[in-house]
MIDOSE-1310 file (N, C-alpha, C; in nm, 2 decimals, decimal comma, always signed):
residues 175
mddp	-4,63/-0,27/+5,39/-4,61/-0,31/+5,25/-4,63/-0,46/+5,25; -4,70/-0,50/+5,15/-4,72/-0,64/+5,12/-4,60/-0,70/+5,04; -4,56/-0,82/+5,08/-4,46/-0,89/+5,00/-4,52/-0,94/+4,87; -4,44/-0,93/+4,76/-4,49/-0,99/+4,64/-4,50/-1,14/+4,65
pptd	-4,59/-1,20/+4,58/-4,60/-1,34/+4,58/-4,48/-1,41/+4,52; -4,44/-1,52/+4,57/-4,32/-1,59/+4,51/-4,35/-1,63/+4,37; -4,24/-1,62/+4,29/-4,25/-1,67/+4,15/-4,16/-1,79/+4,13; -4,17/-1,85/+4,02/-4,09/-1,97/+3,99/-3,94/-1,95/+3,99
ddts	-3,90/-1,82/+3,96/-3,75/-1,79/+3,96/-3,71/-1,72/+4,09; -3,79/-1,72/+4,19/-3,76/-1,66/+4,32/-3,66/-1,74/+4,39; -3,54/-1,68/+4,43/-3,43/-1,75/+4,49/-3,42/-1,72/+4,63; -3,51/-1,65/+4,69/-3,50/-1,61/+4,83/-3,54/-1,73/+4,92
rtdg	-3,48/-1,74/+5,04/-3,51/-1,84/+5,14/-3,64/-1,81/+5,21; -3,70/-1,91/+5,25/-3,83/-1,89/+5,32/-3,81/-1,82/+5,46; -3,69/-1,84/+5,52/-3,67/-1,78/+5,65/-3,62/-1,63/+5,64; -3,61/-1,58/+5,52/-3,57/-1,44/+5,50/-3,42/-1,42/+5,51
sgpa	-3,34/-1,52/+5,52/-3,20/-1,50/+5,54/-3,12/-1,47/+5,41; -3,18/-1,45/+5,31/-3,11/-1,42/+5,18/-3,14/-1,52/+5,07; -3,07/-1,51/+4,97/-3,09/-1,60/+4,85/-3,06/-1,74/+4,89; -3,13/-1,83/+4,83/-3,11/-1,98/+4,85/-2,99/-2,02/+4,76
pdpa	-2,91/-2,11/+4,81/-2,80/-2,15/+4,72/-2,85/-2,23/+4,60; -2,78/-2,21/+4,49/-2,82/-2,29/+4,37/-2,78/-2,43/+4,39; -2,87/-2,53/+4,38/-2,84/-2,67/+4,41/-2,73/-2,72/+4,31; -2,72/-2,67/+4,19/-2,62/-2,71/+4,10/-2,48/-2,67/+4,14
vaht	-2,47/-2,56/+4,22/-2,34/-2,50/+4,26/-2,31/-2,54/+4,41; -2,41/-2,57/+4,49/-2,39/-2,60/+4,63/-2,31/-2,73/+4,64; -2,20/-2,73/+4,72/-2,13/-2,85/+4,74/-2,13/-2,88/+4,89; -2,15/-3,00/+4,93/-2,15/-3,03/+5,07/-2,00/-3,05/+5,11
rgdr	-1,98/-3,05/+5,23/-1,84/-3,07/+5,28/-1,79/-3,21/+5,23; -1,87/-3,31/+5,23/-1,83/-3,44/+5,18/-1,79/-3,44/+5,04; -1,86/-3,36/+4,95/-1,82/-3,34/+4,81/-1,68/-3,28/+4,80; -1,66/-3,18/+4,88/-1,53/-3,12/+4,88/-1,42/-3,21/+4,92
vsev	-1,44/-3,28/+5,03/-1,34/-3,38/+5,08/-1,32/-3,49/+4,97; -1,43/-3,54/+4,91/-1,41/-3,64/+4,81/-1,33/-3,59/+4,69; -1,36/-3,46/+4,65/-1,28/-3,41/+4,54/-1,14/-3,39/+4,57; -1,10/-3,35/+4,69/-0,96/-3,33/+4,73/-0,89/-3,47/+4,74
tnqf	-0,96/-3,56/+4,79/-0,90/-3,70/+4,80/-0,88/-3,76/+4,67; -0,98/-3,74/+4,58/-0,96/-3,79/+4,44/-0,84/-3,72/+4,37; -0,82/-3,59/+4,39/-0,71/-3,52/+4,34/-0,58/-3,58/+4,40; -0,58/-3,60/+4,53/-0,46/-3,66/+4,59/-0,43/-3,80/+4,53
vhgv	-0,53/-3,88/+4,52/-0,50/-4,02/+4,47/-0,45/-4,01/+4,32; -0,51/-3,92/+4,24/-0,47/-3,90/+4,11/-0,32/-3,85/+4,10; -0,28/-3,76/+4,19/-0,14/-3,72/+4,20/-0,05/-3,83/+4,24; -0,09/-3,92/+4,33/-0,01/-4,03/+4,37/+0,00/-4,13/+4,26
elaa	-0,11/-4,15/+4,18/-0,10/-4,24/+4,06/+0,00/-4,18/+3,96; +0,00/-4,05/+3,94/+0,09/-3,99/+3,85/+0,24/-4,01/+3,90; +0,26/-3,99/+4,03/+0,39/-4,01/+4,09/+0,43/-4,15/+4,07; +0,34/-4,25/+4,09/+0,38/-4,39/+4,08/+0,42/-4,42/+3,93
aalf	+0,34/-4,37/+3,84/+0,37/-4,39/+3,70/+0,51/-4,33/+3,66; +0,54/-4,21/+3,71/+0,67/-4,15/+3,69/+0,78/-4,23/+3,75; +0,76/-4,29/+3,87/+0,85/-4,37/+3,94/+0,88/-4,50/+3,86; +0,78/-4,56/+3,81/+0,80/-4,68/+3,73/+0,87/-4,65/+3,60
allf	+0,84/-4,54/+3,54/+0,91/-4,50/+3,42/+1,06/-4,48/+3,45; +1,09/-4,41/+3,56/+1,23/-4,39/+3,61/+1,30/-4,52/+3,63; +1,23/-4,61/+3,71/+1,29/-4,74/+3,73/+1,32/-4,82/+3,60; +1,24/-4,81/+3,51/+1,26/-4,87/+3,38/+1,38/-4,81/+3,31
gigv	+1,39/-4,68/+3,31/+1,50/-4,62/+3,24/+1,63/-4,65/+3,31; +1,64/-4,65/+3,44/+1,76/-4,69/+3,52/+1,79/-4,83/+3,49; +1,69/-4,92/+3,49/+1,72/-5,06/+3,46/+1,77/-5,09/+3,33; +1,72/-5,02/+3,22/+1,78/-5,04/+3,09/+1,92/-4,99/+3,08
vdla	+1,95/-4,88/+3,14/+2,09/-4,83/+3,15/+2,18/-4,93/+3,22; +2,13/-4,98/+3,33/+2,21/-5,08/+3,41/+2,23/-5,21/+3,33; +2,13/-5,26/+3,26/+2,15/-5,38/+3,18/+2,25/-5,35/+3,07; +2,24/-5,24/+3,01/+2,34/-5,21/+2,90/+2,48/-5,20/+2,95
iqia	+2,50/-5,15/+3,07/+2,63/-5,14/+3,14/+2,68/-5,28/+3,17; +2,59/-5,37/+3,22/+2,63/-5,50/+3,26/+2,67/-5,58/+3,13; +2,60/-5,56/+3,02/+2,63/-5,63/+2,90/+2,77/-5,58/+2,85; +2,78/-5,45/+2,85/+2,91/-5,39/+2,80/+3,03/-5,44/+2,88
esvp	+3,01/-5,45/+3,01/+3,12/-5,49/+3,10/+3,15/-5,64/+3,08; +3,05/-5,72/+3,04/+3,08/-5,87/+3,03/+3,14/-5,90/+2,89; +3,13/-5,82/+2,80/+3,19/-5,85/+2,67/+3,34/-5,86/+2,67; +3,41/-5,76/+2,72/+3,56/-5,77/+2,72/+3,62/-5,88/+2,81
tgei	+3,54/-5,92/+2,91/+3,60/-6,02/+3,00/+3,56/-6,16/+2,95; +3,47/-6,17/+2,85/+3,43/-6,30/+2,80/+3,32/-6,37/+2,88; +3,27/-6,30/+2,98/+3,16/-6,35/+3,06/+3,03/-6,36/+2,98; +3,02/-6,29/+2,87/+2,90/-6,29/+2,79/+2,87/-6,43/+2,73
tdpn	+2,97/-6,52/+2,73/+2,95/-6,65/+2,68/+2,91/-6,75/+2,79; +2,91/-6,71/+2,91/+2,87/-6,79/+3,02/+2,72/-6,80/+3,03; +2,66/-6,92/+3,02/+2,51/-6,93/+3,02/+2,45/-6,87/+3,14; +2,51/-6,88/+3,26/+2,45/-6,81/+3,38/+2,45/-6,66/+3,37
tvis	+2,55/-6,60/+3,30/+2,55/-6,46/+3,27/+2,43/-6,42/+3,18; +2,42/-6,50/+3,07/+2,31/-6,48/+2,98/+2,17/-6,49/+3,05; +2,16/-6,59/+3,13/+2,03/-6,61/+3,20/+2,01/-6,49/+3,30; +2,11/-6,44/+3,35/+2,10/-6,32/+3,44/+2,05/-6,20/+3,36
fiet	+2,10/-6,18/+3,24/+2,06/-6,07/+3,15/+1,91/-6,09/+3,11; +1,87/-6,22/+3,08/+1,73/-6,24/+3,05/+1,64/-6,21/+3,17; +1,69/-6,25/+3,29/+1,61/-6,23/+3,41/+1,59/-6,08/+3,43; +1,70/-6,00/+3,41/+1,69/-5,86/+3,42/+1,59/-5,80/+3,32
glll	+1,61/-5,85/+3,19/+1,52/-5,80/+3,09/+1,37/-5,83/+3,12; +1,34/-5,95/+3,17/+1,21/-5,98/+3,20/+1,16/-5,90/+3,32; +1,24/-5,87/+3,41/+1,21/-5,78/+3,52/+1,17/-5,64/+3,47; +1,25/-5,60/+3,37/+1,21/-5,47/+3,31/+1,08/-5,47/+3,24
liiv	+1,05/-5,58/+3,18/+0,92/-5,60/+3,11/+0,80/-5,59/+3,22; +0,83/-5,65/+3,33/+0,73/-5,65/+3,44/+0,71/-5,51/+3,49; +0,82/-5,43/+3,50/+0,81/-5,29/+3,53/+0,72/-5,21/+3,43; +0,75/-5,24/+3,30/+0,67/-5,18/+3,20/+0,52/-5,21/+3,21
evye	+0,49/-5,34/+3,24/+0,35/-5,38/+3,25/+0,28/-5,32/+3,37; +0,36/-5,31/+3,48/+0,30/-5,24/+3,60/+0,28/-5,09/+3,57; +0,37/-5,03/+3,50/+0,36/-4,89/+3,45/+0,23/-4,88/+3,37; +0,21/-4,97/+3,27/+0,09/-4,96/+3,19/-0,03/-4,98/+3,27
tvva	-0,03/-5,06/+3,37/-0,15/-5,08/+3,46/-0,18/-4,95/+3,53; -0,08/-4,89/+3,58/-0,10/-4,76/+3,66/-0,15/-4,65/+3,56; -0,10/-4,65/+3,44/-0,15/-4,55/+3,34/-0,29/-4,58/+3,30; -0,33/-4,71/+3,29/-0,47/-4,75/+3,27/-0,56/-4,70/+3,38
yieq	-0,51/-4,71/+3,50/-0,59/-4,66/+3,61/-0,61/-4,51/+3,60; -0,50/-4,44/+3,57/-0,50/-4,30/+3,56/-0,60/-4,25/+3,45; -0,59/-4,32/+3,34/-0,68/-4,29/+3,23/-0,82/-4,34/+3,25; -0,84/-4,41/+3,36/-0,97/-4,47/+3,39/-1,02/-4,56/+3,28
sdtr	-0,93/-4,64/+3,23/-0,96/-4,74/+3,12/-1,06/-4,84/+3,17; -1,12/-4,91/+3,08/-1,22/-5,01/+3,12/-1,15/-5,12/+3,20; -1,22/-5,19/+3,28/-1,17/-5,29/+3,37/-1,10/-5,40/+3,30; -1,15/-5,44/+3,18/-1,10/-5,55/+3,10/-0,96/-5,52/+3,06
rivr	-0,93/-5,40/+3,02/-0,79/-5,36/+2,98/-0,70/-5,38/+3,10; -0,74/-5,34/+3,22/-0,66/-5,34/+3,34/-0,64/-5,49/+3,38; -0,74/-5,57/+3,37/-0,73/-5,71/+3,40/-0,63/-5,78/+3,31; -0,64/-5,75/+3,18/-0,55/-5,80/+3,08/-0,41/-5,77/+3,11
lviy	-0,38/-5,64/+3,15/-0,25/-5,60/+3,18/-0,20/-5,68/+3,31; -0,28/-5,70/+3,40/-0,24/-5,77/+3,52/-0,21/-5,92/+3,49; -0,29/-5,98/+3,40/-0,26/-6,11/+3,36/-0,13/-6,12/+3,28; -0,10/-6,03/+3,19/+0,03/-6,02/+3,12/+0,14/-6,01/+3,22
tgvi	+0,12/-5,92/+3,32/+0,23/-5,90/+3,42/+0,26/-6,03/+3,49; +0,15/-6,10/+3,53/+0,17/-6,23/+3,59/+0,24/-6,34/+3,51; +0,20/-6,34/+3,38/+0,26/-6,44/+3,29/+0,41/-6,41/+3,28; +0,45/-6,28/+3,26/+0,59/-6,24/+3,24/+0,66/-6,28/+3,37
amvr	+0,60/-6,25/+3,49/+0,67/-6,28/+3,62/+0,69/-6,43/+3,63; +0,59/-6,51/+3,59/+0,61/-6,65/+3,61/+0,71/-6,71/+3,51; +0,71/-6,66/+3,39/+0,81/-6,70/+3,29/+0,95/-6,67/+3,34; +0,96/-6,55/+3,40/+1,09/-6,52/+3,46/+1,13/-6,62/+3,57
kvii	+1,03/-6,65/+3,66/+1,06/-6,75/+3,76/+1,10/-6,89/+3,71; +1,04/-6,93/+3,60/+1,07/-7,06/+3,54/+1,21/-7,05/+3,48; +1,24/-6,94/+3,41/+1,38/-6,93/+3,35/+1,49/-6,94/+3,45; +1,47/-6,87/+3,57/+1,58/-6,87/+3,67/+1,57/-6,98/+3,76
frtt	+1,47/-7,08/+3,74/+1,45/-7,19/+3,83/+1,57/-7,28/+3,83; +1,63/-7,31/+3,95/+1,74/-7,40/+3,96/+1,71/-7,49/+4,08; +1,72/-7,62/+4,05/+1,69/-7,72/+4,15/+1,79/-7,72/+4,26; +1,91/-7,67/+4,23/+2,02/-7,67/+4,33/+1,99/-7,57/+4,44
eyat	+1,89/-7,48/+4,42/+1,86/-7,38/+4,52/+1,77/-7,43/+4,63; +1,73/-7,56/+4,62/+1,63/-7,62/+4,72/+1,71/-7,72/+4,80; +1,66/-7,74/+4,92/+1,73/-7,83/+5,01/+1,71/-7,98/+4,97; +1,60/-8,01/+4,92/+1,57/-8,15/+4,87/+1,51/-8,15/+4,73
tqda	+1,52/-8,26/+4,67/+1,46/-8,28/+4,54/+1,31/-8,27/+4,55; +1,25/-8,31/+4,66/+1,11/-8,30/+4,68/+1,07/-8,15/+4,69; +1,15/-8,07/+4,75/+1,12/-7,92/+4,76/+1,12/-7,86/+4,62; +1,22/-7,90/+4,54/+1,24/-7,85/+4,40/+1,12/-7,89/+4,32
lfaa	+1,07/-8,02/+4,33/+0,96/-8,07/+4,26/+0,83/-7,99/+4,30; +0,82/-7,97/+4,43/+0,70/-7,90/+4,48/+0,69/-7,76/+4,42; +0,81/-7,69/+4,42/+0,82/-7,55/+4,36/+0,79/-7,56/+4,21; +0,84/-7,66/+4,14/+0,82/-7,67/+4,00/+0,67/-7,69/+3,97
lsyt	+0,61/-7,78/+4,05/+0,46/-7,80/+4,03/+0,38/-7,68/+4,06; +0,42/-7,60/+4,16/+0,35/-7,48/+4,19/+0,36/-7,38/+4,08; +0,48/-7,36/+4,03/+0,50/-7,27/+3,91/+0,42/-7,31/+3,79; +0,41/-7,44/+3,77/+0,33/-7,50/+3,66/+0,18/-7,46/+3,68
lvvl	+0,13/-7,49/+3,80/-0,01/-7,45/+3,82/-0,04/-7,31/+3,80; +0,05/-7,22/+3,85/+0,03/-7,08/+3,84/+0,03/-7,04/+3,69; +0,13/-7,09/+3,61/+0,14/-7,06/+3,47/+0,01/-7,11/+3,40; -0,03/-7,23/+3,43/-0,15/-7,28/+3,36/-0,27/-7,20/+3,40
glva	-0,28/-7,16/+3,52/-0,39/-7,08/+3,56/-0,39/-6,94/+3,49; -0,28/-6,88/+3,48/-0,27/-6,75/+3,41/-0,30/-6,77/+3,26; -0,25/-6,88/+3,20/-0,28/-6,90/+3,06/-0,43/-6,93/+3,04; -0,49/-7,00/+3,13/-0,64/-7,02/+3,12/-0,71/-6,89/+3,14
llfv	-0,67/-6,80/+3,23/-0,73/-6,67/+3,24/-0,72/-6,59/+3,12; -0,60/-6,59/+3,06/-0,58/-6,52/+2,94/-0,66/-6,57/+2,82; -0,67/-6,71/+2,81/-0,76/-6,77/+2,71/-0,90/-6,73/+2,73; -0,95/-6,73/+2,85/-1,09/-6,69/+2,88/-1,12/-6,55/+2,85
ersi	-1,02/-6,46/+2,89/-1,04/-6,32/+2,86/-1,04/-6,29/+2,71; -0,96/-6,36/+2,64/-0,95/-6,33/+2,49/-1,07/-6,40/+2,42; -1,11/-6,51/+2,46/-1,22/-6,58/+2,39/-1,36/-6,51/+2,42; -1,38/-6,46/+2,54/-1,50/-6,39/+2,57/-1,49/-6,25/+2,51
gpsi	-1,37/-6,19/+2,51/-1,34/-6,06/+2,46/-1,45/-5,97/+2,42; -1,48/-5,95/+2,29/-1,57/-5,85/+2,24/-1,72/-5,88/+2,28; -1,75/-6,00/+2,33/-1,89/-6,02/+2,36/-1,93/-5,95/+2,49; -1,83/-5,91/+2,57/-1,87/-5,84/+2,70/-1,87/-5,69/+2,67
ttd	-1,97/-5,63/+2,70/-1,98/-5,48/+2,67/-1,98/-5,41/+2,80; -1,93/-5,29/+2,80/-1,93/-5,21/+2,92/-2,06/-5,12/+2,92; -2,11/-5,10/+3,04/-2,23/-5,02/+3,04/-2,20/-4,87/+3,07
């Protein structure tokens, strides 16, 4: 018997071992490993987001308890206690910004949004450092001055980054 001539829709292999795999369906081992690793990373990102949300919730409850405990004792009027509450509140805002950054990664947001969130997190962190800055925590006045100048440079750098990001803003398009 003669074999029929091949047609355009013929899916048999030339070696006679059966039908050829559909290239749209065929996955290489590398594709499968890549898919599994991507799913793993996505799961870890979701776990990280949940962890930051949990940390934020615990922090808010803890701050509320600290405030409630300081009212009857009169500690609420102590400036150091108030600064401690502000420090905790800013730390909670940093946690929220990190959470937002993780969520932006999960949602595969554009890079600009992620960069903006990272800059905001840096600004909040540095404002927190400036608020809790005490010269008495340093061995010498020169050490305190060096730390203050370092904080100033970082804050100015972050403000400059935020200004550039906002001023260039809509003119940058994503491909």
